[in-house]
C-alpha positions in Angstrom: 140.0 110.4 136.9 137.0 108.4 137.6 133.9 110.2 136.6 130.8 110.4 138.7 127.9 109.6 136.3 125.3 111.1 138.8 127.0 114.4 138.8 127.1 114.4 135.1 123.3 113.5 135.2 122.6 116.3 137.6 124.5 118.8 135.3 122.6 117.4 132.4 119.3 118.2 134.2 120.3 121.7 134.9 121.3 122.5 131.5 117.7 121.1 130.1 116.0 122.9 132.9 117.3 126.2 131.4 116.4 125.6 127.9 113.1 124.1 129.1 112.1 127.5 129.9 111.0 127.9 126.2 107.7 125.8 127.4 106.9 129.1 129.3 106.6 130.9 125.9 102.9 131.9 126.8 104.2 134.1 129.6 106.1 136.4 126.9 103.5 136.2 124.2 101.0 138.7 125.5 103.6 141.2 126.8 105.3 141.2 123.4 102.1 142.0 121.7 101.4 144.7 124.0 104.9 146.3 123.7 105.0 146.3 119.9 101.3 146.1 118.7 101.8 142.7 117.0 99.0 140.0 116.8 99.3 136.9 118.5 99.8 135.0 115.2 102.8 137.1 114.4 104.4 136.7 118.0 103.7 133.0 118.2 105.2 132.2 114.7 108.5 132.8 116.6 107.7 129.9 118.9 106.7 127.7 116.0 110.2 128.6 114.4 111.8 127.7 117.7 110.1 124.4 117.9 110.6 123.7 114.3 114.4 124.1 114.9 114.8 121.7 117.5 114.7 118.2 115.7 116.8 119.7 113.0 119.3 120.8 115.5 119.3 117.6 117.2 120.2 115.7 114.4 123.3 117.9 113.8 124.2 118.0 117.6 123.7 114.2 118.0 126.3 113.5 115.1 128.7 116.1 116.7 128.6 114.5 120.2 128.8 110.9 119.0 132.1 112.1 117.3 133.5 114.7 119.5 131.9 114.0 122.9 129.0 116.5 124.2 130.8 119.1 126.4 131.3 121.5 123.9 128.3 120.7 121.9 126.2 121.5 125.1 128.2 124.6 125.8 127.4 126.1 122.0 123.7 125.3 122.6 123.7 127.1 126.0 125.5 130.0 124.2 123.2 130.0 121.2 120.1 129.8 123.3 121.3 132.4 125.7 122.4 134.8 123.1 119.1 134.2 121.1 117.3 135.2 124.2 119.5 138.1 125.0 119.3 139.5 121.6 115.5 139.6 121.8 116.0 142.6 124.2 117.0 144.7 121.0 113.9 143.7 119.2 112.5 146.2 116.9 111.0 144.3 114.2 109.1 140.9 114.1 111.8 139.5 111.7 114.3 140.1 114.3 112.2 138.0 116.9 112.2 135.3 114.3 115.8 135.3 113.9 116.8 135.4 117.5 114.4 133.6 119.6 113.1 131.2 116.8 116.3 130.4 114.7 119.1 130.9 117.3 117.1 129.8 120.5 115.7 127.0 118.8 119.1 125.7 117.5 120.5 126.1 120.9 117.6 124.1 122.4 118.2 121.2 119.9 122.0 121.3 120.7 121.4 120.8 124.4 118.8 118.4 124.4 120.1 116.4 121.5 123.5 115.9 123.1 122.5 115.4 127.0 119.7 112.8 126.1 121.9 110.2 124.3 125.1 110.8 126.4 123.3 110.3 129.6 121.7 107.1 128.2 125.4 105.9 127.4 126.3 106.4 131.1 123.3 104.6 132.3 123.1 101.3 130.2 121.4 99.9 133.3 118.8 102.7 133.9 118.3 103.8 130.4 114.7 104.4 130.8 115.2 106.3 134.1 118.1 108.5 132.9 116.1 109.6 129.7 113.3 110.3 131.9 115.0 112.4 134.3 116.7 114.6 131.5 113.4 115.0 129.8 111.9 115.7 133.3 114.3 118.6 133.6 113.3 119.9 130.4 109.6 119.8 131.3 110.0 121.4 134.6 111.7 124.3 133.2 108.4 126.1 132.4 107.3 125.5 135.9 110.3 127.2 137.4 110.7 130.0 134.7 107.2 130.6 134.0 106.5 132.3 137.4 109.9 133.7 137.6 109.6 135.3 134.1 106.1 136.5 134.8 107.4 138.4 137.9 110.5 140.0 136.3 108.3 141.2 133.5 106.0 143.0 135.8 109.1 144.5 137.6 111.4 145.4 134.9 109.7 144.8 131.5 109.7 142.4 128.9 112.7 143.5 127.1 114.9 143.7 130.2 113.6 140.2 131.2 115.1 138.6 128.0 118.1 140.4 128.5 119.0 139.1 131.9 117.6 135.7 131.4 119.7 135.3 128.4 122.9 136.1 130.3 121.8 133.6 133.0 121.5 130.8 130.5 124.8 131.4 129.1 126.4 131.4 132.4 124.7 128.3 133.8 124.7 126.2 130.7 128.4 127.1 130.4 129.4 126.1 133.6 127.4 122.7 133.9 128.6 121.8 130.4 132.1 121.3 131.8 130.8 118.3 133.7 129.1 116.6 130.8 131.5 114.1 129.0 131.4 110.9 127.2 131.8 107.7 129.0 134.8 105.4 128.2 134.4 103.0 125.2 132.7 100.0 126.4 131.9 101.5 129.7 129.9 99.5 132.2 128.7 100.4 135.6 130.6 98.7 138.3 128.9 95.3 139.2 126.7 95.4 136.2 126.6 93.0 133.3 124.5 93.3 130.2 121.6 91.0 130.5 120.9 88.2 128.0 118.9 89.6 125.0 115.4 89.9 125.7 113.3 91.9 123.2 111.5 95.0 124.8 113.4 94.7 128.1 115.9 97.4 129.4 119.5 96.5 128.5 118.7 94.6 125.3 122.0 94.0 123.5 122.2 94.9 119.8 124.7 96.0 117.2 125.5 99.6 116.4 123.7 100.8 113.3 124.5 104.1 111.5 121.6 106.3 110.6 121.7 104.8 106.9 121.6 101.2 108.2 118.7 102.4 110.6 116.7 103.6 107.8 116.8 100.2 106.2 115.3 98.3 109.1 111.4 98.1 109.2 111.5 98.6 112.9 112.8 102.0 112.6 109.7 103.1 110.6 107.2 101.5 113.1 109.0 103.2 116.0 108.8 106.4 114.0 105.1 106.0 113.6 104.6 104.9 117.3 106.6 108.1 118.4 104.5 110.4 116.1 101.3 108.8 117.4 102.6 108.9 121.0 103.0 112.8 120.6 99.8 113.4 118.8 97.4 113.4 121.6 99.5 115.3 124.2 100.4 118.1 121.7 96.8 118.5 121.0 95.8 118.7 124.5 98.6 121.0 125.6 97.7 123.4 122.8 94.2 123.4 123.6 93.6 122.4 127.4 92.5 125.8 128.6 89.9 126.6 125.8 88.6 123.0 126.2 88.0 123.7 130.0 86.3 127.0 129.4 84.2 126.0 126.5 83.3 122.5 127.2 83.5 122.2 130.9 82.5 125.9 131.7 85.5 126.7 133.8 86.7 130.3 134.4 89.8 131.5 132.8 91.5 131.3 136.2 90.3 127.6 136.9 91.5 126.6 133.4 94.9 128.2 134.0 95.0 126.0 137.2 94.1 123.0 135.4 97.0 123.8 132.9 99.4 123.7 135.9 98.3 120.3 136.8 98.7 119.3 133.1 102.4 120.6 133.5 103.1 118.7 136.6 101.7 115.4 135.0 103.9 116.0 132.0 106.9 116.4 134.2 106.3 113.6 136.6 105.4 111.3 133.8 108.8 111.8 132.1 110.6 110.3 135.2 108.0 107.8 136.3 107.4 106.0 133.1 111.1 105.8 132.2 111.7 104.1 135.6 108.9 101.8 135.0 110.2 100.9 131.7 113.5 99.8 133.1 111.5 97.6 135.6 108.9 95.7 133.5 110.1 96.4 129.8 109.6 99.0 127.3 106.8 97.0 125.4 104.6 96.4 128.6 105.0 100.3 129.5 104.0 101.3 126.1 101.0 99.3 126.1 100.1 100.8 129.5 100.8 104.4 128.6 98.8 104.2 125.3 95.9 102.4 127.1 95.9 105.2 130.0 96.0 107.9 127.5 93.0 106.4 125.5 91.1 106.0 128.5 91.8 109.6 129.8 90.8 110.9 126.5 87.5 109.2 126.7 87.2 110.8 130.2 87.9 114.2 128.8 85.1 113.8 126.0 82.8 113.2 129.0 84.1 115.7 131.3 81.7 118.2 132.6 83.0 119.3 135.7 86.4 120.5 137.0 87.9 117.5 138.7 87.1 114.8 135.8 88.7 117.4 133.5 92.0 117.9 135.6 92.4 114.2 136.2 92.1 113.5 132.4 94.3 116.1 131.2 96.7 115.3 133.8 96.9 111.6 132.7 97.2 112.5 129.1 99.9 114.8 129.9 101.7 112.2 132.3 101.6 109.7 129.3 102.8 112.2 126.7 105.9 113.1 128.8 106.8 109.7 129.5 107.2 108.8 125.9 110.3 111.2 126.0 111.9 109.1 128.7 111.1 105.8 126.8 112.0 106.5 123.1 115.8 107.4 123.7 116.1 104.0 125.6 114.2 102.3 122.7 116.7 103.8 120.1 119.4 102.5 122.2 117.9 99.1 122.6 117.4 98.6 118.9 120.3 100.5 117.0 123.1 100.6 119.7 125.0 103.4 121.6 127.7 104.3 119.1 125.5 106.6 116.8 122.6 107.1 119.4 122.9 110.9 119.2 122.3 111.3 115.6 120.0 108.3 115.5 117.8 109.6 118.1 117.7 113.0 116.6 116.7 111.6 113.4 113.6 109.6 115.4 112.8 112.9 117.2 111.6 114.4 113.8 108.4 112.5 114.4 107.8 115.2 117.3 108.0 117.7 114.7 105.8 115.9 112.2 103.0 115.3 115.2 103.6 119.0 116.2 102.6 120.1 112.7 99.6 117.9 112.4 97.8 117.8 115.8 97.2 121.2 116.6 96.2 122.1 113.0 94.1 119.2 112.7 92.3 119.8 116.1 91.4 123.5 115.2 90.0 122.2 111.8 88.0 119.5 113.2 86.8 121.7 116.0 85.5 124.4 113.5 84.0 121.4 111.2 82.0 120.3 114.1 80.4 123.4 115.1 83.0 124.3 117.8 82.8 121.2 119.6 85.9 119.2 120.9 84.3 115.8 120.8 85.5 114.8 117.2 89.3 115.9 117.7 89.4 114.3 120.9 87.9 111.2 119.5 90.4 111.1 116.8 93.3 111.5 119.3 91.6 108.3 121.3 91.7 106.4 118.0 95.3 107.4 117.5 96.2 106.0 120.8 94.5 102.6 120.0 96.5 102.6 116.7 99.6 103.1 119.0 98.7 99.9 120.9 98.5 97.9 117.6 101.8 99.2 116.7 103.3 98.3 119.8 102.2 94.7 119.3 103.7 94.8 115.8 107.0 96.2 117.4 107.0 93.5 119.9 106.7 90.7 117.1 109.2 92.4 114.9 111.8 92.6 117.9 111.6 89.0 118.8 114.2 86.8 117.6 113.2 84.4 114.6 113.0 80.8 115.6 115.1 78.5 113.6 113.1 75.8 111.7 
């Protein structure tokens, strides 16, 4: 039976929308503190464990879906995330929260995301950037939908019951849509499409299939790893500090800062789709240069921002570029290392996100304290990081160009 790749894409987006609810963690944090008398630090360790498990689970998920297909890997991910969420409703100790939402939930997220991103890229060799961007966008918009929904449920039925019912919903929804998520036939090409002639940095670049071990041996992998780490750096720094920057630097009220964070989330989601699509049109290299440059300019604007709209525009631009990288790097992985082992290869590359997640927020807090409570220094470091990203993009361009025969 002929598969409809757009139906598969829609199913993958829905699955990622469910696991993307994890980005709405801040909605759960305070109610958990109030329910059990825990500190913010204690509660948020669960979220850190969850985020830390994602890239690790993605490596395993990628390997499994490359060998056996994505259907049951996505199904297992939905069950793990749903059960992890459901079991939080029986919480009586902080350790239980770490094991359920942190360990089980994070593993489930990694299984779903780590299977759907590479599999969708295989179905859309003609639109790798757009397909990856739509999947990443589904993940990003999860918080936009589930944040208000969860807040309303917590107010009506309480924090523990909210976890219980949402966990059940995730198992059912992801379980259903996973049955539509299958691998393309070997050598699949969309009807009427032929791979373009090799051209570095352009969508559809033809390359051989490399194993993770072979990929490690290529200098271009380490350049991409560094680029992805730097690409995530500024976005993770701003996402974690947007509200306090708005309140302490710009003088916004808590409500106004929260509104700005809403714009940030919107930029993050739209950027994932938009920049993936752009990279298919003008090439990965040109898109990367534009994104790093816009992010650097926006960070300069953020350093200088003293009123609401310059602040909002700056954080939204940084977030849009940050989100866009999640649409482009799966395509870059396929462009350079092939489709056969794309799942595990992208999972390995995604470890760079975890590395940036450890470094950026911690460094931002340290630099803020070291500079007397000002954000100018950490923001300047983030700006410099983007400039280094531009330089690495140029190096990537040179490395990916075919050598001329003498």
